[in-house]
All heavy atoms as an XYZ file, in Angstrom:
860
protein
N      24.752     12.201     12.009
C      26.054     11.861     12.495
C      26.574     10.643     11.729
O      25.812      9.674     11.554
C      26.002     11.581     14.020
C      27.303     11.137     14.594
S      27.261     10.824     16.389
C      27.184     12.497     16.994
N      27.822     10.691     11.309
C      28.400      9.560     10.600
C      28.527      8.376     11.548
O      28.713      8.550     12.741
C      29.788      9.944     10.092
C      29.793     11.024      9.046
C      31.242     11.269      8.625
C      31.311     12.548      7.831
N      32.706     12.924      7.548
N      28.459      7.170     10.968
C      28.506      5.957     11.769
C      29.782      5.892     12.599
O      29.750      5.533     13.788
C      28.343      4.721     10.925
C      28.245      3.455     11.742
C      27.902      2.225     10.935
C      27.713      1.034     11.859
N      27.216     -0.125     11.138
N      30.919      6.224     12.005
C      32.180      6.178     12.768
C      32.179      7.115     13.961
O      32.725      6.770     15.051
C      33.418      6.394     11.884
C      33.455      7.715     11.156
C      32.887      7.660      9.744
O      32.154      6.713      9.391
O      33.170      8.606      8.981
N      31.556      8.270     13.867
C      31.433      9.197     15.002
C      30.480      8.623     16.058
O      30.738      8.753     17.243
C      30.970     10.577     14.545
C      31.980     11.241     13.630
O      33.199     10.974     13.760
O      31.568     12.061     12.780
N      29.394      8.023     15.573
C      28.428      7.411     16.507
C      29.084      6.251     17.282
O      28.832      6.082     18.445
C      27.205      6.923     15.754
N      29.950      5.496     16.639
C      30.605      4.394     17.293
C      31.578      4.868     18.360
O      31.842      4.151     19.325
C      31.276      3.498     16.262
C      30.307      2.682     15.388
C      31.070      1.910     14.297
C      29.445      1.742     16.211
N      32.111      6.058     18.199
C      32.984      6.653     19.222
C      32.127      6.928     20.497
O      32.546      6.670     21.628
C      33.694      7.947     18.740
C      34.330      8.693     19.875
C      34.685      7.625     17.658
N      30.919      7.447     20.255
C      30.007      7.711     21.369
C      29.628      6.354     22.021
O      29.581      6.248     23.272
C      28.713      8.453     20.915
C      27.754      8.653     22.055
C      29.092      9.792     20.264
N      29.335      5.337     21.221
C      29.054      3.997     21.745
C      30.185      3.515     22.632
O      29.956      3.075     23.778
C      28.820      3.006     20.616
C      28.582      1.621     21.051
C      29.542      0.726     21.538
C      27.331      0.915     21.142
N      28.956     -0.485     21.865
C      27.599     -0.381     21.650
C      26.006      1.227     20.836
C      26.631     -1.346     21.826
C      25.030      0.293     21.019
C      25.346     -0.957     21.520
N      31.394      3.581     22.149
C      32.553      3.082     22.884
C      32.717      3.830     24.214
O      33.024      3.235     25.234
C      33.827      3.140     22.077
C      34.968      2.425     22.724
C      36.102      2.148     21.775
C      37.106      1.237     22.456
N      38.127      0.817     21.550
N      32.513      5.158     24.189
C      32.611      5.966     25.396
C      31.533      5.576     26.407
O      31.791      5.508     27.619
C      32.498      7.461     25.073
C      32.788      8.363     26.263
C      32.510      9.848     25.990
N      31.075     10.094     26.117
C      30.288     10.545     25.151
N      30.774     10.854     23.979
N      29.008     10.729     25.330
N      30.325      5.325     25.942
C      29.231      5.041     26.816
C      29.156      3.574     27.287
O      28.842      3.303     28.454
C      27.873      5.405     26.131
C      26.742      5.463     27.082
C      25.543      6.222     26.554
O      25.730      7.142     25.770
O      24.431      5.841     26.930
N      29.509      2.631     26.384
C      29.320      1.215     26.707
C      30.602      0.380     26.667
O      30.587     -0.768     27.096
C      28.288      0.561     25.775
C      26.958      1.241     25.792
C      26.424      1.841     24.660
C      26.183      1.273     26.963
C      25.171      2.436     24.660
C      24.944      1.859     26.963
C      24.438      2.456     25.818
N      31.663      0.910     26.082
C      32.867      0.123     25.953
C      32.815     -0.715     24.669
O      32.040     -0.445     23.747
N      33.598     -1.776     24.637
C      33.742     -2.592     23.415
C      32.841     -3.841     23.527
O      33.301     -4.978     23.678
C      35.200     -3.023     23.264
C      35.432     -3.676     21.909
O      34.691     -3.433     20.982
O      36.441     -4.436     21.815
N      31.525     -3.603     23.483
C      30.553     -4.668     23.548
C      29.635     -4.581     22.331
O      29.466     -3.489     21.738
C      29.686     -4.610     24.831
C      30.549     -4.796     26.049
C      28.913     -3.294     24.931
N      29.040     -5.695     21.919
C      28.175     -5.690     20.748
C      26.723     -5.337     21.084
O      25.966     -4.865     20.243
C      28.230     -7.060     20.067
C      29.558     -7.292     19.385
O      30.146     -6.305     18.882
O      30.000     -8.465     19.330
N      26.327     -5.610     22.351
C      24.945     -5.312     22.787
C      24.992     -4.501     24.076
O      25.901     -4.684     24.908
C      24.141     -6.593     23.019
C      23.833     -7.336     21.755
C      24.696     -8.334     21.323
C      22.671     -7.066     21.063
C      24.408     -9.032     20.132
C      22.404     -7.747     19.887
C      23.251     -8.745     19.410
N      24.012     -3.654     24.260
C      23.890     -2.869     25.496
C      22.420     -2.545     25.667
O      21.572     -3.012     24.898
C      24.740     -1.602     25.421
N      22.086     -1.714     26.672
C      20.720     -1.264     26.931
C      20.762      0.247     27.106
O      21.667      0.774     27.752
C      20.153     -1.939     28.183
C      19.943     -3.392     27.980
N      20.938     -4.323     28.227
C      18.852     -4.111     27.592
C      20.483     -5.514     27.970
N      19.231     -5.414     27.596
N      19.763      0.946     26.579
C      19.690      2.401     26.794
C      19.135      2.637     28.200
O      18.847      1.683     28.939
C      18.888      3.105     25.714
C      17.400      2.831     25.710
O      16.867      2.246     26.698
O      16.733      3.264     24.743
N      19.016      3.883     28.614
C      18.598      4.208     29.989
C      17.236      3.612     30.334
O      16.948      3.375     31.504
C      18.637      5.704     30.268
C      17.453      6.448     29.669
C      16.288      6.582     30.373
C      17.565      7.030     28.410
C      15.195      7.248     29.805
C      16.478      7.695     27.850
C      15.306      7.809     28.570
N      16.391      3.388     29.375
C      15.059      2.854     29.664
C      15.027      1.334     29.703
O      13.993      0.731     29.986
C      14.043      3.353     28.631
O      14.236      2.704     27.397
N      16.161      0.694     29.412
C      16.252     -0.745     29.451
C      16.064     -1.431     28.118
O      16.133     -2.668     28.053
N      15.865     -0.698     27.034
C      15.702     -1.304     25.741
C      17.058     -1.740     25.182
O      18.026     -1.011     25.234
C      15.014     -0.334     24.758
C      13.564     -0.092     25.098
C      12.937      0.774     24.019
C      11.516      1.094     24.378
N      11.373      2.026     25.474
N      17.066     -2.941     24.636
C      18.306     -3.544     24.089
C      18.717     -2.840     22.792
O      17.821     -2.468     21.967
C      18.100     -5.033     23.840
C      19.357     -5.779     23.536
C      19.099     -7.250     23.484
C      20.371     -8.060     23.334
N      20.095     -9.502     23.361
N      20.019     -2.659     22.594
C      20.541     -2.066     21.366
C      21.770     -2.872     20.922
O      22.439     -3.475     21.718
C      20.914     -0.575     21.578
C      21.733     -0.370     22.828
C      19.642      0.303     21.604
C      22.149      1.068     23.097
N      21.975     -2.872     19.624
C      23.054     -3.625     19.024
C      24.000     -2.674     18.300
O      23.575     -1.890     17.484
C      22.460     -4.633     18.004
C      23.486     -5.516     17.343
C      22.807     -6.476     16.404
C      23.783     -7.323     15.628
N      23.095     -8.202     14.672
N      25.281     -2.750     18.611
C      26.279     -1.827     18.058
C      26.219     -1.761     16.550
O      26.264     -0.661     15.975
C      27.681     -2.231     18.524
C      28.782     -1.328     17.933
C      30.121     -1.535     18.517
N      30.517     -2.924     18.634
C      31.656     -3.290     19.197
N      32.476     -2.390     19.692
N      31.947     -4.554     19.266
N      26.047     -2.863     15.867
C      26.051     -2.890     14.421
C      24.792     -2.228     13.791
O      24.783     -1.929     12.585
C      26.167     -4.330     13.913
N      23.725     -1.998     14.570
C      22.475     -1.519     14.035
C      22.231     -0.026     14.193
O      21.110      0.447     14.416
C      21.309     -2.313     14.654
C      21.230     -3.717     14.090
O      22.137     -4.119     13.329
O      20.263     -4.409     14.430
N      23.298      0.761     14.085
C      23.162      2.221     14.144
C      22.252      2.726     13.015
O      22.461      2.365     11.849
C      24.524      2.904     14.061
C      24.497      4.398     13.992
C      23.966      5.134     15.023
C      24.923      5.055     12.851
C      23.926      6.512     14.978
C      24.872      6.483     12.793
C      24.383      7.179     13.823
O      24.298      8.536     13.791
N      21.266      3.474     13.328
C      20.288      4.089     12.429
C      19.454      3.064     11.661
O      18.844      3.423     10.639
C      20.940      5.094     11.504
C      21.390      6.332     12.188
C      21.829      7.443     11.255
O      22.265      7.195     10.165
N      21.679      8.681     11.700
N      19.433      1.848     12.115
C      18.537      0.855     11.500
C      17.291      0.756     12.387
O      17.395      0.475     13.586
C      19.249     -0.517     11.405
C      20.482     -0.402     10.470
C      18.296     -1.581     10.896
C      21.332     -1.610     10.437
N      16.142      0.986     11.792
C      14.901      1.011     12.593
C      14.372     -0.420     12.728
O      13.538     -0.870     11.957
C      13.896      1.947     11.956
C      14.331      3.383     12.047
C      13.230      4.385     11.727
O      12.092      4.154     12.190
O      13.527      5.362     11.058
N      14.884     -1.073     13.744
C      14.408     -2.415     14.103
C      14.379     -2.506     15.627
O      14.519     -1.490     16.297
C      15.330     -3.498     13.478
C      16.759     -3.432     13.961
O      17.072     -2.852     15.004
N      17.647     -3.983     13.195
N      14.211     -3.665     16.159
C      14.052     -3.826     17.615
C      15.290     -3.400     18.408
O      15.156     -2.988     19.561
C      13.717     -5.284     17.932
C      12.548     -5.420     18.846
C      12.142     -6.867     19.026
O      12.529     -7.752     18.243
N      11.391     -7.126     20.053
N      16.458     -3.489     17.815
C      17.713     -3.193     18.532
C      18.484     -2.035     17.879
O      19.624     -1.803     18.219
C      18.601     -4.433     18.665
C      17.969     -5.457     19.604
C      18.924     -5.040     17.329
N      17.833     -1.334     16.952
C      18.484     -0.210     16.304
C      18.595      0.962     17.263
O      17.804      1.099     18.221
N      19.548      1.853     16.978
C      19.791      2.979     17.914
C      20.237      4.233     17.161
O      20.592      4.172     15.980
C      20.834      2.603     18.950
C      22.157      2.178     18.380
C      22.466      0.955     17.841
C      23.324      2.976     18.255
N      23.774      0.924     17.419
C      24.344      2.137     17.670
C      23.674      4.271     18.591
C      25.633      2.584     17.401
C      24.951      4.699     18.327
C      25.922      3.898     17.756
N      20.158      5.326     17.885
C      20.602      6.638     17.376
C      21.341      7.362     18.501
O      21.217      7.014     19.686
C      19.405      7.508     16.936
C      18.671      6.908     15.741
C      18.421      7.773     18.059
N      22.090      8.392     18.106
C      22.681      9.268     19.100
C      21.738     10.453     19.210
O      21.352     11.057     18.191
C      24.079      9.741     18.671
C      24.627     10.753     19.648
C      25.012      8.545     18.545
N      21.334     10.793     20.395
C      20.412     11.879     20.649
C      21.052     12.823     21.661
O      22.185     12.645     22.050
C      19.090     11.326     21.173
O      18.129     12.310     21.291
N      20.286     13.806     22.068
C      20.742     14.785     23.062
C      19.882     14.725     24.303
O      18.646     14.685     24.200
C      20.744     16.193     22.456
C      21.701     16.310     21.302
C      21.260     16.159     19.993
C      23.042     16.532     21.524
C      22.144     16.239     18.950
C      23.929     16.608     20.484
C      23.481     16.474     19.187
O      24.359     16.534     18.139
N      20.523     14.700     25.430
C      19.788     14.716     26.708
C      18.970     16.009     26.791
O      17.761     15.988     26.957
C      20.728     14.575     27.910
C      21.479     13.240     27.838
C      19.929     14.719     29.219
C      22.598     13.109     28.848
N      19.626     17.127     26.671
C      18.986     18.447     26.602
C      18.880     18.784     25.108
O      19.882     18.969     24.432
C      19.820     19.492     27.318
C      19.337     20.919     27.120
S      17.714     21.167     27.808
C      17.782     22.899     28.132
N      17.644     18.772     24.555
C      17.490     19.034     23.131
C      18.184     20.306     22.674
O      18.175     21.329     23.377
C      15.978     19.121     22.951
C      15.408     18.356     24.124
C      16.383     18.601     25.245
N      18.771     20.244     21.493
C      19.470     21.429     20.945
C      18.520     22.613     20.784
O      18.893     23.748     21.077
C      20.107     21.086     19.598
C      21.189     19.988     19.640
C      21.735     19.750     18.219
C      22.316     20.345     20.586
N      17.262     22.329     20.374
C      16.333     23.425     20.182
C      15.791     23.999     21.499
O      15.023     24.950     21.509
C      15.178     23.009     19.258
C      14.308     21.923     19.837
O      14.495     21.478     20.978
N      13.363     21.471     19.043
N      16.212     23.418     22.612
C      15.873     23.921     23.954
C      17.078     24.544     24.651
O      17.024     24.827     25.826
C      15.290     22.827     24.837
C      14.174     22.048     24.226
C      12.871     22.749     24.368
C      11.754     21.786     23.871
N      10.517     22.438     23.662
N      18.179     24.682     23.891
C      19.376     25.300     24.465
C      20.501     24.325     24.786
O      21.545     24.722     25.295
N      20.314     23.043     24.465
C      21.338     22.059     24.732
C      22.559     22.263     23.824
O      22.431     22.845     22.744
N      23.699     21.762     24.260
C      24.939     21.926     23.517
C      25.230     20.667     22.682
O      24.918     19.555     23.085
C      26.115     22.165     24.463
C      25.968     23.427     25.298
C      27.089     23.553     26.285
C      26.868     24.738     27.205
N      27.851     24.794     28.272
N      25.862     20.875     21.540
C      26.281     19.785     20.664
C      27.666     19.322     21.121
O      28.654     19.481     20.449
C      26.325     20.230     19.226
C      26.588     19.093     18.256
O      26.515     17.912     18.682
O      26.881     19.395     17.100
N      27.693     18.707     22.329
C      28.942     18.236     22.931
C      28.757     16.796     23.413
O      27.640     16.373     23.694
C      29.351     19.105     24.141
O      28.304     19.040     25.114
C      29.572     20.573     23.714
N      29.867     16.070     23.551
C      29.774     14.681     24.038
C      29.040     14.520     25.373
O      28.295     13.563     25.569
C      31.191     14.233     24.172
C      31.935     15.072     23.169
C      31.240     16.418     23.201
N      29.167     15.501     26.251
C      28.481     15.420     27.581
C      26.961     15.515     27.466
O      26.279     15.142     28.431
C      28.995     16.542     28.499
C      30.406     16.293     28.967
O      30.913     15.176     28.830
O      31.015     17.259     29.462
N      26.456     15.992     26.320
C      25.016     16.099     26.153
C      24.461     14.999     25.233
O      23.278     14.968     24.947
C      24.691     17.478     25.614
C      23.189     17.773     25.630
O      22.480     17.373     26.520
N      22.709     18.473     24.626
N      25.323     14.109     24.760
C      24.906     13.047     23.844
C      24.560     11.801     24.626
O      25.142     11.480     25.642
C      26.024     12.732     22.858
C      26.291     13.858     21.910
S      27.663     13.414     20.818
C      27.805     14.952     19.906
N      23.568     11.091     24.101
C      23.146      9.842     24.693
C      22.688      8.911     23.585
O      22.161      9.325     22.578
C      21.967     10.100     25.684
C      21.678      8.836     26.500
C      20.766     10.654     25.018
C      20.760      9.083     27.690
N      22.907      7.627     23.799
C      22.514      6.600     22.854
C      21.147      6.095     23.256
O      20.957      5.720     24.426
C      23.544      5.452     22.800
C      24.847      5.989     22.159
C      23.014      4.269     22.023
C      25.975      5.044     22.125
N      20.245      6.072     22.286
C      18.874      5.649     22.570
C      18.418      4.629     21.510
O      18.700      4.783     20.326
C      17.895      6.829     22.511
C      18.135      7.960     23.482
C      17.116      9.061     23.196
C      18.082      7.517     24.904
N      17.697      3.617     21.950
C      16.969      2.744     21.049
C      16.019      3.618     20.267
O      15.541      4.619     20.780
C      16.202      1.687     21.887
C      15.360      0.773     21.061
O      14.354      1.180     20.513
N      15.757     -0.480     21.019
N      15.721      3.251     19.013
C      14.793      4.075     18.198
C      13.466      4.346     18.915
O      12.961      5.459     18.906
C      14.505      3.398     16.860
C      15.547      3.604     15.839
N      15.698      4.809     15.187
C      16.505      2.800     15.369
C      16.692      4.714     14.337
N      17.212      3.520     14.447
N      12.907      3.302     19.566
C      11.617      3.474     20.221
C      11.708      4.477     21.346
O      10.841      5.336     21.530
C      11.082      2.143     20.735
N      12.802      4.432     22.114
C      13.009      5.370     23.215
C      13.135      6.776     22.651
O      12.568      7.752     23.193
C      14.275      5.012     24.028
O      14.151      3.703     24.493
C      14.441      5.965     25.195
N      13.884      6.912     21.574
C      14.112      8.238     20.949
C      12.753      8.867     20.481
O      12.537     10.043     20.660
C      15.084      8.123     19.798
N      11.877      8.050     19.919
C      10.598      8.559     19.471
C       9.780      9.033     20.687
O       9.108     10.070     20.629
C       9.816      7.492     18.737
C      10.348      7.184     17.373
C      10.521      5.891     16.928
C      10.688      8.221     16.483
C      11.045      5.602     15.675
C      11.189      7.939     15.221
C      11.369      6.628     14.830
O      11.866      6.379     13.591
N       9.768      8.268     21.774
C       8.991      8.652     22.937
C       9.578      9.883     23.615
O       8.821     10.754     24.039
C       8.889      7.491     23.920
C       7.970      6.407     23.467
C       7.725      5.376     24.537
O       6.930      5.660     25.443
O       8.352      4.311     24.463
N      10.863      9.953     23.758
C      11.493     11.104     24.418
C      11.334     12.353     23.553
O      10.976     13.426     24.018
C      12.968     10.877     24.716
C      13.622     12.084     25.336
C      15.145     11.894     25.516
C      15.784     13.140     26.031
N      15.718     14.308     25.113
N      11.615     12.211     22.276
C      11.555     13.336     21.347
C      12.335     14.527     21.903
O      13.416     14.387     22.453
N      11.779     15.705     21.725
C      12.396     16.935     22.231
C      11.717     17.411     23.515
O      11.782     18.592     23.829
C      12.310     18.034     21.162
C      13.338     17.851     20.072
O      14.292     17.062     20.296
O      13.185     18.439     19.006
N      11.063     16.514     24.223
C      10.389     16.907     25.458
C      11.402     17.284     26.527
O      12.447     16.661     26.662
C       9.489     15.771     25.980
C       8.368     15.357     25.024
C       7.639     14.155     25.578
C       7.403     16.496     24.834
N      11.090     18.320     27.273
C      11.971     18.831     28.327
C      11.193     19.626     29.318
O      10.339     20.416     28.895
C      13.064     19.714     27.677
C      13.917     20.408     28.730
C      14.969     19.729     29.348
C      13.635     21.708     29.116
C      15.724     20.348     30.318
C      14.390     22.334     30.091
C      15.428     21.661     30.691
O      16.201     22.251     31.650
N      11.378     19.510     30.580
C      12.288     18.615     31.258
C      11.626     17.219     31.596
O      12.338     16.325     31.986
C      12.632     19.322     32.547
C      11.395     20.099     32.887
C      10.812     20.507     31.546
N      10.304     17.107     31.440
C       9.634     15.866     31.801
C       9.202     15.114     30.547
O       8.765     15.710     29.576
C       8.399     16.181     32.647
C       8.628     16.940     33.937
C       7.298     17.335     34.590
C       9.456     16.118     34.919
N       9.337     13.788     30.608
C       8.866     12.925     29.532
C       8.616     11.547     30.073
O       9.004     11.217     31.198
C       9.892     12.926     28.359
C      11.200     12.326     28.710
C      11.501     10.987     28.460
C      12.201     13.105     29.279
C      12.723     10.459     28.795
C      13.438     12.590     29.602
C      13.689     11.247     29.355
N       7.939     10.716     29.248
C       7.651      9.332     29.642
C       8.145      8.385     28.563
O       8.065      8.698     27.393
C       6.145      9.107     29.776
C       5.540      9.689     31.054
C       4.092      9.261     31.247
O       3.741      8.108     30.907
O       3.343     10.066     31.769
N       8.633      7.229     28.997
C       9.015      6.158     28.099
C       8.359      4.896     28.630
O       8.621      4.512     29.771
C      10.538      5.996     28.008
C      10.932      4.802     27.143
C      11.199      7.303     27.504
N       7.485      4.298     27.843
C       6.706      3.113     28.207
C       6.085      3.259     29.598
O       6.233      2.426     30.475
C       7.596      1.845     28.132
C       6.731      0.585     28.278
C       8.376      1.769     26.849
N       5.464      4.428     29.797
C       4.755      4.664     31.045
C       5.595      5.038     32.261
O       5.062      5.321     33.315
N       6.889      5.039     32.108
C       7.794      5.456     33.214
C       8.138      6.918     32.997
O       8.531      7.325     31.917
C       9.068      4.573     33.241
O       8.678      3.233     33.439
C       9.980      5.001     34.371
N       8.033      7.691     34.083
C       8.278      9.133     34.002
C       9.760      9.420     34.309
O      10.351      8.807     35.209
C       7.403      9.886     34.964
C       5.926      9.788     34.625
C       5.080     10.503     35.635
C       3.614     10.310     35.261
N       2.754     10.973     36.245
N      10.320     10.345     33.547
C      11.712     10.780     33.695
C      11.797     12.305     33.710
O      10.880     12.978     33.217
C      12.564     10.247     32.540
C      12.681      8.750     32.477
C      11.790      8.011     31.749
C      13.662      8.100     33.183
C      11.856      6.632     31.671
C      13.784      6.696     33.128
C      12.868      5.989     32.375
O      12.964      4.638     32.301
N      12.867     12.805     34.275
C      13.112     14.237     34.284
C      14.534     14.506     33.901
O      15.449     13.830     34.374
C      12.826     14.833     35.679
C      12.997     16.324     35.714
C      12.596     16.918     37.073
O      12.281     16.163     38.020
O      12.613     18.143     37.166
N      14.735     15.498     33.043
C      16.082     15.930     32.689
C      16.505     16.944     33.719
O      15.803     17.924     33.983
C      16.127     16.515     31.275
C      15.748     15.461     30.253
C      17.503     17.109     30.975
C      15.484     16.017     28.859
N      17.662     16.705     34.320
C      18.185     17.616     35.345
C      19.556     18.133     34.948
O      20.211     17.549     34.072
C      18.288     16.890     36.699
C      16.909     16.493     37.257
C      16.975     16.079     38.673
C      15.565     15.905     39.226
N      15.609     15.631     40.624
N      19.958     19.211     35.604
C      21.223     19.859     35.266
C      22.083     19.914     36.496
O      21.638     20.303     37.593
C      20.969     21.259     34.751
C      22.199     22.066     34.458
C      23.055     21.701     33.416
C      22.552     23.160     35.206
C      24.223     22.402     33.150
C      23.705     23.893     34.934
C      24.525     23.490     33.886
O      25.667     24.200     33.617
N      23.344     19.486     36.373
C      24.318     19.573     37.453
C      25.202     20.784     37.137
O      26.070     20.763     36.285
C      25.167     18.318     37.474
C      26.220     18.319     38.603
O      26.810     19.367     38.856
O      26.425     17.236     39.187
N      24.911     21.897     37.838
C      25.640     23.151     37.567
C      27.091     23.085     37.999
O      27.954     23.748     37.410
C      24.929     24.336     38.241
O      24.858     24.123     39.606
N      27.407     22.290     39.017
C      28.793     22.204     39.487
C      29.722     21.607     38.426
O      30.843     22.068     38.198
C      28.866     21.378     40.749
N      29.233     20.597     37.714
C      30.035     19.958     36.679
C      29.563     20.214     35.243
O      30.088     19.678     34.308
C      30.090     18.438     36.944
C      30.834     18.096     38.213
O      31.878     18.709     38.467
O      30.371     17.229     38.945
N      28.520     21.062     35.104
C      28.013     21.539     33.826
C      27.609     20.380     32.883
O      28.189     20.216     31.815
C      29.038     22.447     33.145
C      28.486     23.106     31.898
O      27.249     23.348     31.873
O      29.260     23.394     30.964
N      26.667     19.571     33.332
C      26.138     18.554     32.431
C      24.669     18.257     32.790
O      24.223     18.482     33.911
C      26.969     17.272     32.463
C      26.858     16.469     33.734
C      25.956     15.430     33.833
C      27.686     16.766     34.820
C      25.844     14.706     35.038
C      27.605     16.036     35.973
C      26.666     14.997     36.103
N      23.957     17.723     31.778
C      22.567     17.312     31.967
C      22.536     15.803     32.141
O      23.389     15.091     31.623
C      21.743     17.704     30.748
C      21.517     19.174     30.636
C      22.389     19.972     29.868
C      20.469     19.795     31.263
C      22.216     21.328     29.768
C      20.263     21.150     31.166
C      21.137     21.928     30.418
O      20.962     23.269     30.317
N      21.515     15.314     32.863
C      21.336     13.900     33.026
C      19.861     13.590     33.172
O      19.056     14.462     33.409
C      22.149     13.377     34.243
C      21.703     13.971     35.549
C      20.870     13.261     36.408
C      22.200     15.204     35.994
C      20.467     13.814     37.629
C      21.840     15.732     37.209
C      20.966     15.040     38.024
O      20.608     15.589     39.221
N      19.502     12.313     32.965
C      18.135     11.871     33.041
C      17.929     11.080     34.320
O      18.714     10.193     34.637
C      17.798     10.971     31.812
C      17.936     11.818     30.541
C      16.402     10.393     31.976
C      17.822     11.000     29.276
N      16.887     11.470     35.054
C      16.585     10.781     36.310
C      15.179     10.242     36.268
O      14.244     10.954     35.861
C      16.752     11.765     37.458
C      16.607     11.169     38.831
C      16.969     12.128     39.904
O      18.162     12.311     40.196
O      16.037     12.774     40.463
N      15.012      8.982     36.678
C      13.694      8.393     36.749
C      12.947      9.007     37.920
O      13.469      9.173     39.002
C      13.838      6.898     36.959
C      12.538      6.186     37.004
C      12.766      4.676     37.078
N      11.520      4.055     37.436
C      11.384      3.027     38.249
N      12.464      2.465     38.778
N      10.231      2.517     38.521
N      11.660      9.312     37.678
C      10.828      9.873     38.753
C      10.161      8.701     39.482
O       9.472      7.909     38.882
C       9.755     10.828     38.162
C      10.437     12.012     37.498
C       8.791     11.255     39.275
C       9.483     12.917     36.763
N      10.404      8.618     40.768
C       9.809      7.600     41.576
C       8.637      8.218     42.344
O       8.845      9.115     43.186
C      10.829      6.960     42.534
C      11.974      6.327     41.708
C      10.175      5.950     43.458
C      13.145      5.851     42.522
N       7.449      7.735     42.042
C       6.283      8.275     42.736
C       5.968      7.469     43.954
O       6.042      6.236     43.924
C       5.095      8.279     41.748
C       5.367      9.185     40.566
C       4.204      9.177     39.588
O       3.122      8.693     39.947
O       4.376      9.697     38.486
N       5.669      8.136     45.025
C       5.370      7.434     46.304
C       3.905      7.163     46.452
O       3.074      7.728     45.889
C       5.867      8.302     47.461
C       7.365      8.469     47.391
C       7.866      9.312     48.566
O       7.178      9.421     49.573
O       8.947      9.854     48.425
């Protein structure tokens, strides 16, 4: 994805800020798109394309590089830094989302 397209996703997800955090809490810096450092980030897909996910804004998510490596194309369950997550689907509004699994 071109940087200008990725920045549109950033603005939609985080607004006009220079720093944010992905869903796992890892810090990301707007200027560091596709730079593999502590605050670098990529645009990924909640539901992986190779698992039937759509290439649409509703399926896109911004992830720190480390989070992206851990999540990979795992579906529906995956772990990031020892925390378990599940990808779920909202059929009423037709979108996927990530939910943290809370174990009792």
